[in-house]
mmCIF file of the C-alpha atoms, coordinates in Angstrom:
data_MODEL
# 
_entry.id   MODEL 
# 
loop_
_atom_site.group_PDB 
_atom_site.id 
_atom_site.type_symbol 
_atom_site.label_atom_id 
_atom_site.label_alt_id 
_atom_site.label_comp_id 
_atom_site.label_asym_id 
_atom_site.label_entity_id 
_atom_site.label_seq_id 
_atom_site.pdbx_PDB_ins_code 
_atom_site.Cartn_x 
_atom_site.Cartn_y 
_atom_site.Cartn_z 
_atom_site.occupancy 
_atom_site.B_iso_or_equiv 
_atom_site.pdbx_formal_charge 
_atom_site.auth_seq_id 
_atom_site.auth_comp_id 
_atom_site.auth_asym_id 
_atom_site.auth_atom_id 
_atom_site.pdbx_PDB_model_num 
ATOM 1  C CA . UNK A 1 1  ? 97.538  111.381 86.031  1.00 0.00 ? 1  UNK A CA 1 
ATOM 2  C CA . UNK A 1 2  ? 100.000 112.801 88.555  1.00 0.00 ? 2  UNK A CA 1 
ATOM 3  C CA . UNK A 1 3  ? 98.770  112.907 92.137  1.00 0.00 ? 3  UNK A CA 1 
ATOM 4  C CA . UNK A 1 4  ? 99.348  115.882 94.360  1.00 0.00 ? 4  UNK A CA 1 
ATOM 5  C CA . UNK A 1 5  ? 100.571 114.928 97.879  1.00 0.00 ? 5  UNK A CA 1 
ATOM 6  C CA . UNK A 1 6  ? 98.637  117.813 99.421  1.00 0.00 ? 6  UNK A CA 1 
ATOM 7  C CA . UNK A 1 7  ? 95.349  116.522 98.030  1.00 0.00 ? 7  UNK A CA 1 
ATOM 8  C CA . UNK A 1 8  ? 96.106  113.104 99.524  1.00 0.00 ? 8  UNK A CA 1 
ATOM 9  C CA . UNK A 1 9  ? 96.859  114.723 102.892 1.00 0.00 ? 9  UNK A CA 1 
ATOM 10 C CA . UNK A 1 10 ? 93.618  116.717 102.689 1.00 0.00 ? 10 UNK A CA 1 
ATOM 11 C CA . UNK A 1 11 ? 91.643  113.552 101.910 1.00 0.00 ? 11 UNK A CA 1 
ATOM 12 C CA . UNK A 1 12 ? 93.184  111.722 104.880 1.00 0.00 ? 12 UNK A CA 1 
ATOM 13 C CA . UNK A 1 13 ? 92.423  114.619 107.241 1.00 0.00 ? 13 UNK A CA 1 
ATOM 14 C CA . UNK A 1 14 ? 88.852  114.883 105.946 1.00 0.00 ? 14 UNK A CA 1 
ATOM 15 C CA . UNK A 1 15 ? 88.327  111.146 106.408 1.00 0.00 ? 15 UNK A CA 1 
ATOM 16 C CA . UNK A 1 16 ? 89.761  111.260 109.942 1.00 0.00 ? 16 UNK A CA 1 
ATOM 17 C CA . UNK A 1 17 ? 87.459  114.157 110.867 1.00 0.00 ? 17 UNK A CA 1 
ATOM 18 C CA . UNK A 1 18 ? 84.452  112.360 109.401 1.00 0.00 ? 18 UNK A CA 1 
ATOM 19 C CA . UNK A 1 19 ? 85.246  109.259 111.466 1.00 0.00 ? 19 UNK A CA 1 
ATOM 20 C CA . UNK A 1 20 ? 85.646  111.378 114.624 1.00 0.00 ? 20 UNK A CA 1 
ATOM 21 C CA . UNK A 1 21 ? 82.330  113.153 114.067 1.00 0.00 ? 21 UNK A CA 1 
ATOM 22 C CA . UNK A 1 22 ? 80.585  109.840 113.389 1.00 0.00 ? 22 UNK A CA 1 
ATOM 23 C CA . UNK A 1 23 ? 81.969  108.333 116.608 1.00 0.00 ? 23 UNK A CA 1 
ATOM 24 C CA . UNK A 1 24 ? 81.019  111.413 118.630 1.00 0.00 ? 24 UNK A CA 1 
ATOM 25 C CA . UNK A 1 25 ? 77.504  111.513 117.156 1.00 0.00 ? 25 UNK A CA 1 
ATOM 26 C CA . UNK A 1 26 ? 76.860  107.886 118.037 1.00 0.00 ? 26 UNK A CA 1 
ATOM 27 C CA . UNK A 1 27 ? 78.387  108.291 121.510 1.00 0.00 ? 27 UNK A CA 1 
ATOM 28 C CA . UNK A 1 28 ? 75.661  110.794 122.433 1.00 0.00 ? 28 UNK A CA 1 
ATOM 29 C CA . UNK A 1 29 ? 78.042  113.594 123.408 1.00 0.00 ? 29 UNK A CA 1 
ATOM 30 C CA . UNK A 1 30 ? 76.844  117.116 124.103 1.00 0.00 ? 30 UNK A CA 1 
ATOM 31 C CA . UNK A 1 31 ? 77.860  120.058 121.927 1.00 0.00 ? 31 UNK A CA 1 
ATOM 32 C CA . UNK A 1 32 ? 80.361  121.241 124.551 1.00 0.00 ? 32 UNK A CA 1 
ATOM 33 C CA . UNK A 1 33 ? 82.049  117.840 124.790 1.00 0.00 ? 33 UNK A CA 1 
ATOM 34 C CA . UNK A 1 34 ? 82.318  117.671 121.001 1.00 0.00 ? 34 UNK A CA 1 
ATOM 35 C CA . UNK A 1 35 ? 83.813  121.182 120.906 1.00 0.00 ? 35 UNK A CA 1 
ATOM 36 C CA . UNK A 1 36 ? 86.376  120.263 123.587 1.00 0.00 ? 36 UNK A CA 1 
ATOM 37 C CA . UNK A 1 37 ? 87.399  117.106 121.770 1.00 0.00 ? 37 UNK A CA 1 
ATOM 38 C CA . UNK A 1 38 ? 87.576  118.889 118.422 1.00 0.00 ? 38 UNK A CA 1 
ATOM 39 C CA . UNK A 1 39 ? 89.760  121.601 119.939 1.00 0.00 ? 39 UNK A CA 1 
ATOM 40 C CA . UNK A 1 40 ? 92.089  118.893 121.259 1.00 0.00 ? 40 UNK A CA 1 
ATOM 41 C CA . UNK A 1 41 ? 92.138  117.100 117.892 1.00 0.00 ? 41 UNK A CA 1 
ATOM 42 C CA . UNK A 1 42 ? 93.094  120.306 116.050 1.00 0.00 ? 42 UNK A CA 1 
ATOM 43 C CA . UNK A 1 43 ? 95.830  121.084 118.587 1.00 0.00 ? 43 UNK A CA 1 
ATOM 44 C CA . UNK A 1 44 ? 97.330  117.612 118.244 1.00 0.00 ? 44 UNK A CA 1 
ATOM 45 C CA . UNK A 1 45 ? 97.025  117.829 114.457 1.00 0.00 ? 45 UNK A CA 1 
ATOM 46 C CA . UNK A 1 46 ? 98.778  121.202 114.390 1.00 0.00 ? 46 UNK A CA 1 
ATOM 47 C CA . UNK A 1 47 ? 101.662 119.840 116.447 1.00 0.00 ? 47 UNK A CA 1 
ATOM 48 C CA . UNK A 1 48 ? 101.904 116.765 114.208 1.00 0.00 ? 48 UNK A CA 1 
ATOM 49 C CA . UNK A 1 49 ? 102.009 118.862 111.033 1.00 0.00 ? 49 UNK A CA 1 
ATOM 50 C CA . UNK A 1 50 ? 104.633 121.159 112.565 1.00 0.00 ? 50 UNK A CA 1 
ATOM 51 C CA . UNK A 1 51 ? 106.840 118.209 113.500 1.00 0.00 ? 51 UNK A CA 1 
ATOM 52 C CA . UNK A 1 52 ? 106.421 116.691 110.035 1.00 0.00 ? 52 UNK A CA 1 
ATOM 53 C CA . UNK A 1 53 ? 107.509 119.917 108.385 1.00 0.00 ? 53 UNK A CA 1 
ATOM 54 C CA . UNK A 1 54 ? 110.526 120.264 110.668 1.00 0.00 ? 54 UNK A CA 1 
ATOM 55 C CA . UNK A 1 55 ? 111.611 116.639 110.235 1.00 0.00 ? 55 UNK A CA 1 
ATOM 56 C CA . UNK A 1 56 ? 111.120 116.892 106.466 1.00 0.00 ? 56 UNK A CA 1 
ATOM 57 C CA . UNK A 1 57 ? 113.317 119.979 106.365 1.00 0.00 ? 57 UNK A CA 1 
ATOM 58 C CA . UNK A 1 58 ? 115.940 118.206 108.471 1.00 0.00 ? 58 UNK A CA 1 
ATOM 59 C CA . UNK A 1 59 ? 115.893 115.272 106.046 1.00 0.00 ? 59 UNK A CA 1 
ATOM 60 C CA . UNK A 1 60 ? 116.281 117.663 103.108 1.00 0.00 ? 60 UNK A CA 1 
ATOM 61 C CA . UNK A 1 61 ? 119.247 119.384 104.740 1.00 0.00 ? 61 UNK A CA 1 
ATOM 62 C CA . UNK A 1 62 ? 120.896 116.068 105.592 1.00 0.00 ? 62 UNK A CA 1 
ATOM 63 C CA . UNK A 1 63 ? 120.540 114.858 101.984 1.00 0.00 ? 63 UNK A CA 1 
ATOM 64 C CA . UNK A 1 64 ? 122.091 118.071 100.690 1.00 0.00 ? 64 UNK A CA 1 
ATOM 65 C CA . UNK A 1 65 ? 124.916 117.801 103.230 1.00 0.00 ? 65 UNK A CA 1 
ATOM 66 C CA . UNK A 1 66 ? 125.625 114.188 102.264 1.00 0.00 ? 66 UNK A CA 1 
ATOM 67 C CA . UNK A 1 67 ? 125.598 115.142 98.582  1.00 0.00 ? 67 UNK A CA 1 
ATOM 68 C CA . UNK A 1 68 ? 128.107 117.927 99.190  1.00 0.00 ? 68 UNK A CA 1 
ATOM 69 C CA . UNK A 1 69 ? 130.293 115.625 101.282 1.00 0.00 ? 69 UNK A CA 1 
ATOM 70 C CA . UNK A 1 70 ? 130.325 112.971 98.538  1.00 0.00 ? 70 UNK A CA 1 
ATOM 71 C CA . UNK A 1 71 ? 131.311 115.587 95.926  1.00 0.00 ? 71 UNK A CA 1 
ATOM 72 C CA . UNK A 1 72 ? 134.224 116.721 98.084  1.00 0.00 ? 72 UNK A CA 1 
ATOM 73 C CA . UNK A 1 73 ? 135.457 113.138 98.491  1.00 0.00 ? 73 UNK A CA 1 
ATOM 74 C CA . UNK A 1 74 ? 135.680 112.641 94.705  1.00 0.00 ? 74 UNK A CA 1 
# 
């Protein structure tokens, strides 16, 4: 069975959110504190995903550039 990388990413994010909610529930935080922390977590997550996409694209471009350079040298 071939695994889809997006499903693995979704599972990791779901597990991380479950752990955060469990910690917040046992810390006795109010609804407003949980909302503030969740807002921060989503903002950090959005920035992380954006950087991953940009760095992945940069890696793809660099591999293509190296491939073209090697073909020219032959």
